[in-house]
N, C-alpha and C positions, 0 to 999 in steps of 0.2 A: 409452365407446368410441362409442356412437351420437351423443352430443353433440358429440364431437370430429369426427366425419365430417360432421355437419351444419354445424358451424362452418367446416370446410374447404371444403365446397361452397359455402356462402354467401360466403366470402372469395373464391373463384375466380370466382364469378358476378359479385361486385362489381368485381373487377379486369378481368374480361372485358367488362363493359359500360361501365366508366369510360373505357376506352381507345378507344372507338368514337366517331366523329364523323359529321358528315353525308355525308362522302364514302364511308364504309363502307356507308351505306344504299343507295347506288346500285351496290354491288358493284364499285367501283372499286379493283381489286386492284393493288397496287404504288404506291398514291398516298401522298404525305406531307402533312403539314398545310399545307405551302407550295405544293406543285405537284400537279397531277393526274397520273395514271399516263401519259397521252399526253405531257404536257410533260416529265415526268422521263425517259421513254424517248427523246424527242427530244433532250434534253440529252446523255444517255448516248451515243447514236449519233453526235452531233456531236463529242463528245470523242474517241470511238474513231476517227473519221475524221480528226481533226487528228493524233492519236497515230500512226496508220497512215502519213500523209503525212510526219511527221517521221522515221519509221523508214525510209521509202523515201529521204528526203533523206540520212540518215546512211549508208545502204548505198551510194548514189551517191558520197558524199564518200569513203568507205573504198576503193571500187573505182576511184576517180578517173575517173568517167564524165562529168564536166563539165569544160569548159575552165577553165584557171586563171585567166582574166581575169575571170570572173564572181565577184562577191562572194556575196551571198546572194540566194536567190530568194524568201525570205519577206518579205512586206510586213506587218509587225506594227505595229499602231497601239496606242498607250496612251491609255486613256480616263481622264482625270482629272475 
């Protein structure tokens, strides 16, 4: 039983230290391997802002708050 507990503790220690990288040494909570936490939260905020603007556009469309002569107010560019 004692050997099983030691083996489990060693396994958890190995898994816990194997998944840490250089960003975890700086206490960068929320970081991924590709982005720092600041970059990640900036991307999330930008996407939430864009989704909120689309929601307001949909509400304006449903309530017919815009003139019928306007097509779309979104200027979407495609980057190829």
